[in-house]
N, C-alpha and C positions, 0 to 999 in steps of 0.2 A: 063771598067777595072779600078780597084782601083789604085791610085798612089802608087808608091813604097816608102817605108819608107826610109828616108834619114838616113843611119846609120853613116854617117860621120859628122853629125852636131856637132857643138861645144857647143850648148846650154845645160846647165846642166839640169838634170831631176828635175821636181818640187818636193819640199819636202812636206810631209804630216804631219800635226800637229793635235794632239788630241783636240777635241772641248772643253773639260773641263779637268782640271788637274786630274790626276789619284791619288786617295787617297787609301791607303792600308786599309785592314780591321782592322789592328791593330790601325792605326791612327783614324779610325772612332769610334772604341770602346773607345779609350782614350777620344775623344771629348764627347761622350755620358757620360762617367764616370765623366768628368770635369763638365758638365752641371748639372748632377743629384746631385753631391756632394755639389752644391751650395744651395740646398734646405735646409731649416731649419728643424731640427729634430722635429718631432711631427706635422708637417704641413699636413693638409688634402688636397688632390688633386683629381681632376676629370680627368679621363682618358677615351679614346675611343679605342676600339679594331678595328684596321684598316685591318688586314689580318691574315690568318692562314697559317703557313708554312708547308712544307712537313714533317718536323721532329716532328710536333705536338706542336711547340712553336708558339707564336703570336707576331705580330708587334703591339705595343701599343703606342699611342701618349699621352704623359704625360709631363707637364711642357715645352711645345714647343719643345719636343724632342721625336723622335721615337726610342723606345728601344724594344729589343727582350725579351719576358718574357715567363715563363712557368706558365700557368693559369690552374685552375681546369677544369676537364672534363665537357663538356656541354657549355663552353663559346662559344659564336657565334660572328661573325664579326658584328660590329655595336653596340655591348653591351656597355653601359655606366658603368664605374666602379668608385668606391670611394676608394681611397687608402690613407694611412698615411705613411709618410716617417719616418722610425724608426732607420735606421743605415746607416753609410757611409762605414764602414769597416767590413769584408774584401771586400765586394762589396755593392753598393747601395741596400738597402733592404726596401721593402714596405709591409705594412700590409693591406691585401685586406679586406675591410669592408663589401661590398655587391657586388653581381654579377648580371648582367642582367638589361636591361632597362625596361622589361615588367614583370619581376617576382616580385610579392609582397613580401616584406621583413617585417615581423612582429617583433615588439620588444618583449623582454621577458615578459613584463607586458601584452601585448596583447595576446601572446600565453598562458599565465597563465589564463587569463580571459576566453579564448576560451576553455581551458581544463576544467576549473571549471564548465562552463555552460554545456558542453557535459557530464561531469560526473554526474551532478545533474539531467540532463534529463534521462540518462541511469538508474540511481538509483531510479528515481521516487521521488526525494526529494520534499516535499511540500514547497510551497512558502508562508507559514503562520508562524507567530511567535507563538510558543507553550507557553501556560500559565503554569507556574510551580506550582502555588498555586492558590486556589480560591480567587476571588477579595474581598469577605467579608465572615465572618464566618457563617452567618445564614441569612435566608430570612428576619427576623425581623430587622436586621441591615440595609439592603438595603432599606426597607420600611421606617424606622425611619429617616435615614440620607442619602439621595441621593448623597450628596457631598462626602461621603466616597467612593461610587462606582466610581464617577468621578475621585477622587484622585488616586484610585487604578488602574483605566484604564490608567491614565497618567503615573504612575510609571511603569506599565507593558510595555508600549512602550519605555519609557525613559531608562529603564534598560535592554532592549532586546538585545543590542549590535548593532542594525541597525544604530544607530547614534553615534557610538563609536568615530570615527575620529572627528566629530564635538565637542564632549565632550572633547576630548583631546585638541582641540583648546581653549575651554573654560578654561580648567585647566591651560594651558600655560598663558592665559591672566589673570588668577587669579580669575575667576568667578565660578570655580568649584573645589571641593576638591578631594584629592586622595581617600578619603573614598567613595565618589560618584562613582568614576571610578572602585573601587574594587567590586562594586555590579554588574558589567556587565560581561557577559560570557567571553569576551576576557581576563579578569583578572584571570579567573579560569582555563585557558588552561594550560596543564602540560608542562611548559617550565622552566626547572631548571635555565638556565642562565638568562632568563628574570626575573624570580622570585628574583634571587639574586640582579640583577640591580635595580629592583623595591624596594627591601628592603633597599638598600643602599641610593637611592635617597629619600626614605621616611624619613630616619634618618637624612639626610643632604641634603636639597634641592639645596644647592650650587654645589653639585656634578652632577647635571643634565647636564650642559653644558660640563663638563669634560667627562661624559659618552658618549655624542654625538660625541665629538671630537675624543675620543679614537676609537669609532666605525668607524668614517670616515677614520682615519689613517689606521685601519686594512683593510678596503675595498681598500684603495689606495695601500697599500703594497701588497695585494693579486693580484690586477690587474697588478702591475708592475712585480711581480714574474711570473705571467702567460705569460706576453709578453716575458720575458727573456727565459722561457721554450720553447715557440714557436720558438724563434730565434735559440736557440741551436738545436732544433729538425730539423729545416730547413737546418742548416749548416752541420748536421751530415748525412742527407739523401744522399744515393749514387747517382752518376750521373756525367756527364761531365760538370763542371761549365763553360766551354767555349761555350756551346751551347746557353747561354742566356747572356744578358747584365746586368741583375739585378736579385736579389732574391725576390720572392713573397711568403709571408706567408699567407695562407688562414685562416681566422678567423673561428674557429669551432663554431657551434651553442651553445649558452649558455644553460646550463641545467636548467630546471624549478625547482624552490625551492619546497621542500617537504611540502605539506599542509595536516594536519590531517583532519579527517572527520568533526569534529565540526567546525574547522576554515573554511573549504569549505562550510559548510551549512550557516554560518554567512555571508560569502562573497556573496553567491548566493542570500540571502535575501536582502543584500544591493544593488546588481546589479538590482534585480527586482524592488526595491523601486525607484531607479534612473530612470529606463526605463519607468515604468508605473505611476510614481508619486502617488503611493499608498502603504499602508501597511495593512496587514491582521493579525489579532490576533485570536487565538482559544484557549479557556480554559473553566473554570468554573466560573459562577457568584457567586455561593455559592456551597458548597460540594454537588455533585450529580446533579447540574443544569448546563448543557452545554450551551455555548454561543459563538457566532461568532461576530467579530467586524471588520469593514473595514473603513479606512479613506483614502480619495483620494483628490488630488487637481484638481479642474475642470479647463479644458483648455478652455478659452474663444475664440470665433471666431474672426478672425481679422476684424477690422472695427466695431465691435459691441460696444454698449455704455458701456458694462460692462468689456471691454477688460483690462482696467487699474485697475479693482477692484479685490481683492483677493476673491476667492470662494472655499469653502471646503464642501465636502459631507461626512457625517458619517452615517454608516448603522450598526445596531445591529440585530442579529437574534437569537431567542431562542424559546423553547417550554415550556410554563408555565403550571402549574398543572390545572388551571381553564380556562384559555383563549386559550390554545392550541398553535399552531405555530404562532409566531408573528415576524414581521420584521418592524423596524422603521427606516426611513431615514430622517436625519436632514441636511438641506442645509443652510450654513451660508455664506452670501455675505455681507461683511462689517458688518453692525449691523442688517441686515435683516435676519429673520429666517423663513424657510419653513419646515414644518413637514408633512410627509406622513407615515401612518401606514397601513400595510396590515395584516389582521386577517384571520384565517382559517375558521371562521364561521360568520354569520350575527349577532348572539347573542353577540359574542365577540366584533365585530365592534361597535355595539350599546352601549355596556358597556363602551368602550373606548371614544366614543363620549360624553357620559355623564360627563366625567372627563376632557373634553377639557378646561373648564374654569380654573381649578386648574393649568393646564400646562401654560396657557396664563398668569395667574397672576405671576407664578414663573419666567417665562422668562422676564416679564415686570420688576419685582423686580431686576433681574440680569442685566438689561440695554440692553437687546436684545429683542425688541418687536416681537411678533409673527405675521408675515404677512399672513401666510397661514397655515391652519390645515385641513388635509384631512384624513379620515379613510374609508377604503373600504375593502370589502372581497377579499381575494386573490384568483383569479380564475385560476392561473397557476397550472399545474398538479404537 
């Protein structure tokens, strides 16, 4: 039998105490507000999504504080976020820069390059530089003065627009004139504002820095205005502000700049040159005489003796009236020259072999001795 409880005892009942102080929700929100408002405006912070609540909001740890935030649809627990603190009033406000720990976020430049490459592939854009005019006026000119052909080939590449940014650097350093830049396709693009700026700087080179400064100020002003518009939009959205501790502005994806067809073609050529270390030109040697030319930088194998030596290969292809289809490949490694010629017939190959001495003498006089000369019939279909 259980003992009877002594109801007449004089011992007072034990008091119960809360294990931790009870803090009201209002006090908690005030503490979050106090901590977050200590952050400097414009500071970028990294945050982690800790939990998703039943009302669709999230608990996010940022700046050693856990705050309730309304985040974009698709946010998952564990995502790493990058935020910029943009305002203290009326509530702490963050600009969300990127979302997700595994989602790739491409810059505007990367998305533009991807768009250009896909467009070029869909349109079937050729990766060759088109020759606008014949290199020489007549066959007799090419035969009498080969240097004229070489100079014309050099100018065809130099003024193709593929090396435009490099030439801009030369102009800034004073080693290239505005007249040279004006010969390239980028200078011919129909851009009225660009033409006016170009005309102004040509009249007064001292305006160059002022033009750049003005462009930078306009970009800065437009960015600040966009941020203000986002903040106003976030504050005007309907909803109960008491459901979250802070405001979060989702950064919209930046629109790609508009690129006209000719600019896209030039950029595609530049990307191909950077990726493959080669350029291809297609035009006329003289009127009615088609010609293809390819120049590439040879990649040396690691550990090879020639790894530190520059090596270039130049190949020309054309169909001549008497010799038929001819392709000539010249490989230049430092001062050593290797030449291989493929002819369509054995008669053409033999005729070219007979003139190998003249080629060797010309290269010797130019300071590039001929190490190898090979002429063979082209057996490829």
